[in-house]
C-alpha positions in Angstrom: -5.4 -12.5 -31.5 -6.3 -15.7 -29.7 -2.8 -16.1 -28.2 -3.0 -12.4 -27.2 -6.3 -12.7 -25.3 -5.6 -16.1 -23.7 -2.1 -15.1 -22.6 -3.3 -12.0 -20.8 -6.3 -13.8 -19.2 -4.0 -16.6 -18.0 -1.4 -14.1 -16.5 -4.2 -12.2 -14.7 -5.4 -15.5 -13.2 -2.1 -17.3 -12.6 0.2 -14.4 -11.7 -1.6 -11.2 -10.8 -4.3 -12.8 -8.7 -1.9 -14.8 -6.5 0.3 -11.6 -6.1 -2.8 -9.7 -5.0 -3.7 -12.4 -2.5 -0.2 -12.4 -1.0 -0.3 -8.6 -0.8 -3.6 -8.9 1.1 -2.0 -11.4 3.6 1.0 -9.0 3.9 -1.3 -6.1 4.7 -3.3 -8.0 7.3 -0.1 -9.0 9.1 1.1 -5.4 8.9 -2.0 -3.7 10.2 -3.6 -6.3 12.6 -1.7 -4.5 15.4 -4.3 -1.7 15.0 -7.0 -4.2 16.2 -4.7 -5.9 18.7 -4.2 -2.5 20.3 -7.8 -2.6 21.6 -6.6 -5.2 24.1 -2.8 -5.2 23.8 -2.2 -1.6 24.8 -4.0 -2.1 28.2 -2.4 -5.5 28.9 1.1 -4.3 28.1 0.4 -0.8 29.6 1.5 0.9 26.3 1.1 4.7 26.0 0.0 6.3 22.8 3.7 7.2 22.1 4.9 3.6 22.6 2.1 2.3 20.3 3.0 4.8 17.6 6.7 3.9 17.9 5.8 0.2 17.5 4.0 1.0 14.2 7.0 3.1 13.1 9.4 0.3 14.0 7.9 -1.8 11.2 8.6 0.9 8.6 12.1 1.3 9.8 12.8 -2.3 8.9 10.7 -2.0 5.8 12.7 1.0 4.4 16.1 -0.4 5.6 15.9 -3.6 3.5 13.8 -2.6 0.5 16.7 -2.3 -2.1 18.5 -5.5 -0.9 15.2 -7.4 -1.1 14.8 -6.4 -4.8 18.4 -7.5 -5.4 17.6 -10.9 -3.9 14.5 -11.2 -6.2 16.6 -10.6 -9.3 19.3 -13.0 -8.1 17.2 -16.0 -7.0 14.1 -15.6 -9.0 10.4 -15.0 -8.0 9.6 -18.5 -6.8 12.4 -18.7 -4.1 12.1 -15.0 -3.2 8.4 -15.1 -2.6 8.5 -18.3 -0.6 11.3 -17.0 1.6 9.8 -13.6 2.1 6.3 -14.9 3.0 7.6 -17.7 5.2 9.8 -15.3 7.1 7.2 -12.7 7.8 4.8 -15.5 8.8 7.2 -16.7 11.4 7.7 -13.1 12.8 3.9 -12.6 12.8 3.6 -15.8 14.9 6.3 -14.4 17.1 4.0 -11.5 18.2 2.3 -14.1 20.4 5.3 -14.0 22.7 5.5 -10.2 23.2 6.0 -9.2 26.8 6.9 -5.6 26.7 8.0 -2.7 24.5 11.4 -4.1 23.7 10.2 -7.4 22.2 7.3 -5.5 20.5 9.7 -3.1 18.8 12.1 -5.8 17.7 9.4 -8.1 16.2 7.7 -5.2 14.4 11.2 -4.2 13.0 11.8 -7.8 11.8 8.4 -8.0 10.3 9.1 -4.9 8.3 12.5 -6.4 7.3 10.8 -9.5 6.0 8.1 -7.6 4.0 10.6 -5.1 2.6 10.6 -4.9 -1.1 7.6 -7.1 -1.6 5.3 -4.4 -2.9 8.0 -2.9 -5.3 8.8 -6.5 -6.2 5.2 -7.1 -7.3 5.5 -4.0 -9.6 8.7 -5.5 -11.0 7.1 -9.0 -11.5 4.1 -7.4 -13.3 6.6 -5.7 -15.7 8.3 -9.1 -16.3 5.0 -10.8 -17.2 2.8 -8.0 -18.7 3.5 -6.1 -21.9 3.5 -2.3 -21.3 -0.1 -1.7 -22.5 -1.5 -4.1 -20.0 1.0 -3.5 -17.2 -0.6 -0.5 -15.5 -3.9 -2.3 -15.1 -2.1 -5.2 -13.5 -0.2 -3.1 -11.1 -3.3 -1.0 -10.4 -5.4 -4.0 -9.4 -2.8 -5.0 -6.8 -3.3 -1.7 -5.1 -6.7 -3.0 -3.9 -4.8 -5.2 -1.5 -4.9 -2.8 1.4 -8.7 -2.0 1.3 -9.5 -5.7 0.7 -7.3 -6.6 3.7 -9.0 -4.2 6.0 -12.5 -5.0 4.7 -11.8 -8.7 5.3 -9.1 -8.6 7.9 -10.9 -6.1 10.2 -13.9 -8.3 10.9 -11.7 -11.4 10.8 -9.3 -10.0 13.4 -12.1 -8.8 15.6 -13.8 -12.3 15.4 -10.5 -14.1 16.3 -10.0 -11.7 19.3 -13.5 -12.3 20.4 -13.3 -16.2 20.1 -10.0 -17.0 21.6 -9.3 -20.2 23.5 -10.0 -19.3 27.1 -8.9 -22.8 28.3 -5.3 -22.1 27.1 -5.2 -18.7 28.8 -4.3 -17.0 25.6 -5.3 -13.4 25.2 -7.5 -12.5 22.3 -4.9 -10.4 20.6 -2.3 -13.1 21.0 -4.7 -15.7 19.5 -5.3 -13.4 16.5 -1.5 -13.0 15.8 -1.1 -16.8 16.1 -3.8 -17.8 13.7 -3.1 -15.1 11.1 0.6 -15.9 11.3 0.0 -19.6 10.7 -2.3 -18.7 7.8 0.6 -16.7 6.3 3.0 -19.7 6.5 0.4 -21.8 4.7 0.3 -19.2 1.9 4.1 -19.4 1.7 3.9 -23.2 1.0 1.2 -22.7 -1.6 3.2 -20.0 -3.3 6.1 -22.4 -3.7 3.8 -24.6 -5.8 2.1 -21.9 -7.8 4.7 -19.2 -8.6 6.8 -19.3 -11.8 10.0 -17.2 -12.3 8.8 -15.9 -15.7 6.9 -16.6 -18.9 9.6 -19.0 -20.0 9.0 -21.1 -16.9 5.2 -21.3 -17.2 3.9 -24.7 -18.3 0.4 -23.3 -18.6 1.4 -21.0 -21.4 1.3 -22.4 -24.9 4.2 -22.0 -27.4 2.1 -19.4 -29.3 1.3 -17.5 -26.2 5.0 -17.4 -25.1 6.0 -16.3 -28.6 3.5 -13.4 -28.5 4.7 -12.3 -25.1 8.3 -12.4 -26.3 7.4 -10.3 -29.3 5.5 -7.8 -27.2 8.3 -7.3 -24.7 10.8 -7.0 -27.6 8.6 -4.3 -29.1 8.3 -2.5 -25.8 12.1 -2.5 -25.6 12.5 -0.7 -28.9 10.1 2.1 -28.1 12.1 5.3 -27.6 11.4 7.0 -24.3 12.2 10.7 -23.5 12.5 12.2 -20.1 14.8 11.9 -17.2 17.4 9.5 -18.5 19.9 9.3 -15.7 19.7 8.8 -12.0 21.5 12.2 -11.5 18.8 13.9 -13.5 16.2 12.1 -11.4 17.7 13.2 -8.1 18.1 16.8 -9.3 14.5 17.0 -10.6 12.2 19.2 -8.4 9.2 17.5 -10.0 10.3 14.1 -8.8 10.9 15.3 -5.3 7.5 17.0 -5.3 5.9 13.8 -6.5 7.8 11.9 -3.7 6.4 14.4 -1.1 2.9 13.9 -2.6 3.3 10.1 -2.2 4.5 10.7 1.4 1.3 12.6 2.1 -0.9 9.9 0.6 0.8 7.1 2.5 0.8 9.0 5.8 -2.9 9.7 5.4 -3.6 6.0 4.6 -1.7 4.7 7.6 -3.0 7.3 9.9 -6.5 6.1 9.2 -5.4 2.5 9.2 -3.6 2.3 12.6 -5.7 4.8 14.6 -9.3 4.4 13.3 -10.3 1.3 15.5 -9.4 3.3 18.6 -11.3 6.3 17.3 -14.4 4.2 16.7 -14.1 2.5 20.1 -13.8 5.9 21.8 -16.8 7.3 19.9 -19.2 4.6 20.7 -19.9 1.7 23.1 -19.4 -1.2 20.7 -17.8 -4.7 20.9 -14.3 -5.5 19.5 -16.0 -7.5 16.6 -18.3 -4.5 15.8 -15.3 -2.2 15.9 -13.6 -4.4 13.3 -16.7 -4.3 11.1 -17.2 -0.5 11.4 -13.5 0.1 10.8 -13.8 -1.6 7.4 -16.4 0.8 6.1 -14.0 3.7 5.3 -11.9 1.2 3.4 -14.9 0.2 1.4 -14.9 3.9 0.4 -11.1 3.7 -0.4 -11.6 0.7 -2.6 -14.5 2.3 -4.5 -12.5 5.5 -4.9 -9.6 3.5 -6.3 -11.8 1.7 -8.8 -14.0 4.4 -10.1 -11.5 7.3 -10.1 -9.0 5.3 -12.0 -11.5 4.2 -14.6 -12.7 7.8 -15.1 -9.1 9.1 -15.3 -8.5 6.5 -18.1 -11.6 7.4 -20.0 -10.8 11.2 -19.9 -7.0 10.8 -20.2 -6.7 13.4 -17.4 -4.4 12.6 -14.4 -3.8 15.6 -12.2 -7.3 16.7 -11.4 -8.0 13.1 -10.5 -5.4 13.4 -7.7 -6.0 17.0 -6.7 -9.8 16.9 -6.3 -9.9 13.6 -4.3 -7.1 14.8 -2.0 -9.1 18.0 -1.2 -12.3 16.0 -0.7 -10.5 13.7 1.8 -9.0 16.7 3.6 -12.4 18.4 3.9 -14.3 15.3 5.1 -11.7 14.5 7.7 -12.0 18.0 9.2 -15.8 17.9 9.1 -16.0 14.5 10.7 -14.4 15.9 13.9 -16.9 18.8 14.1 -20.1 16.7 14.3 -21.4 14.9 17.3 -23.6 12.7 15.2 -21.9 9.3 15.0 -23.5 8.1 11.8 -22.7 11.4 10.0 -19.1 11.2 11.2 -18.8 7.7 9.9 -20.3 8.7 6.5 -17.8 11.5 6.3 -15.0 9.1 7.0 -16.3 6.8 4.2 -16.3 9.8 1.7 -12.8 10.8 2.9 -11.7 7.2 2.2 -13.1 7.5 -1.3 -11.0 10.7 -1.9 -7.9 9.1 -0.5 -8.3 5.9 -2.5 -9.0 7.9 -5.6 -5.9 9.9 -5.3 -3.7 6.9 -4.6 -5.1 5.0 -7.6 -4.0 7.6 -10.1 -0.8 8.8 -8.5 1.6 6.4 -10.2 0.6 7.7 -13.6 2.3 11.0 -12.8 5.9 10.2 -12.0 6.1 7.8 -15.0 5.8 10.9 -17.1 9.3 12.0 -16.0 11.1 8.7 -16.1 12.6 6.8 -19.0 12.8 3.0 -19.0 16.5 3.2 -18.2 15.8 4.7 -14.7 12.1 3.9 -14.2 12.9 1.0 -11.7 15.3 3.0 -9.6 13.2 6.2 -9.8 10.0 4.4 -8.8 11.8 2.6 -5.9 13.2 6.0 -4.7 9.7 7.6 -4.8 8.3 4.5 -3.0 11.1 4.8 -0.4 10.4 8.4 0.3 6.6 7.8 0.3 6.9 5.0 2.8 8.6 7.4 5.2 5.0 8.5 5.7 4.4 5.1 7.3 7.5 5.5 9.4 6.8 9.0 10.7 3.1 9.5 10.2 1.6 7.2 12.9 4.3 8.0 15.4 3.7 11.8 14.9 0.0 11.3 15.3 0.7 9.3 18.5 2.7 12.2 19.9 0.0 14.7 19.0 -2.6 12.5 20.5 -0.6 12.1 23.7 -0.2 15.9 24.0 -3.7 16.8 23.2 -5.7 13.9 24.7 -8.1 14.0 21.8 -8.3 12.6 18.3 -9.5 15.9 16.9 -6.1 17.6 16.5 -4.5 14.6 14.7 -7.5 14.6 12.3 -6.8 18.3 11.6 -3.1 17.6 11.0 -4.0 14.8 8.5 -6.5 17.1 6.8 -3.8 19.8 6.4 -1.3 17.3 5.0 -3.8 16.2 2.3 -4.5 19.8 1.4 -0.8 20.3 1.1 -0.6 17.2 -1.1 -3.1 18.8 -3.5 -0.9 21.8 -3.8 2.1 19.6 -4.5 0.1 18.0 -7.4 -0.6 21.4 -8.8 3.1 22.2 -8.7 4.0 18.9 -10.5 1.3 19.7 -13.1 2.8 23.1 -13.7 6.2 21.5 -14.2 4.7 19.3 -16.9 3.1 22.3 -18.5 6.5 24.0 -18.7 7.7 20.9 -20.6 5.0 21.3 -23.2 6.0 24.9 -23.7 9.6 24.0 -24.2 11.0 25.5 -21.0 12.2 22.1 -19.8 14.5 20.1 -22.2 13.4 16.7 -20.9 10.1 16.0 -22.7 7.9 13.5 -21.0 6.2 10.4 -22.3 2.7 9.6 -20.9 2.2 6.0 -19.9 -1.6 5.1 -19.9 -3.1 3.2 -17.1 -5.8 0.6 -17.8 -8.1 -0.4 -15.0 
């Protein structure tokens, strides 16, 4: 029992926490373009379409290299893979300082996506290497807080850097921000090289008893019989898996729609400084973080999953639509915070659903496939919103589109739930196994 408690506590501190911090840095370097846009778009004369395409360029690289990145992780181990990945995206983040037009902007965003590709799925894989199954979901779930943390911290930080750039060097505020945050990333890469271990066998901070307990737990997990979709062919032919992938697409598109366009919405709504914009933009992400934490905990206590995705998705959809109908700025901001709570709540419980359909033999590939499809929301969502904004000239229509998408996501969750109900009644011959999530 002592080895059990101490091993889990050490892994949370020595493995999960550093991975969370690296994901926060990754998210900051990914989304700081949304704050740079407040100055960069005017300086480079970017249209809404061109800005949306720059965002999508990241996801093109991110999707293109995701599976090769995971293969490199397995071949070279966590320590070298994390160092190389973080160092590379730090270099490309610094490279944003030298952007002079759309071509260089698109290329650097693509390369940044290439460097970050596979990092989030790699974190899921590393959590499975370290954590026994009964603690794994809590570890993975805690890393999902990286994006709201990065916006809550990174928004004001980015706004502060842009407002306190070095005038004597004739460096624009947005370029100064990319430089400082990119250098910070490179520092984290060097620190990761000293902190990261390849696995429990490589951890000097684990005692022999703790290593033995972890070995026994992983061996026990490996002997547990799983039932469900046991081949990749069955996975790709499963309507429920594709519905779940479409649901994840909706959740990702909604998140990145808010993430990349919200600073410009706030700046258009009110006469505030860049720093104040960064602070206000962080508020809906406070809501997302709260939604993730409390909705996941309530889902764990009740054991119910689907309503904890459906209801928050509908809440987000309703509040996004209502926020565009009011002229009261504080009320609109409050509605955006509540919408964020709904979106975060749905995201936090989502991954408990597809694990019902995947056996351990295909779980890694199936989760990667759903993740790949879902992240298409990051590729097409911001670009599509840019096209709609360009055509309409108002942020109202894009908000309605996002609201409609989230409502459609709730319907997809209902469809997936009905598919699981058919399993219980014997219609489907692939019985599912529920994997609990601890938060």
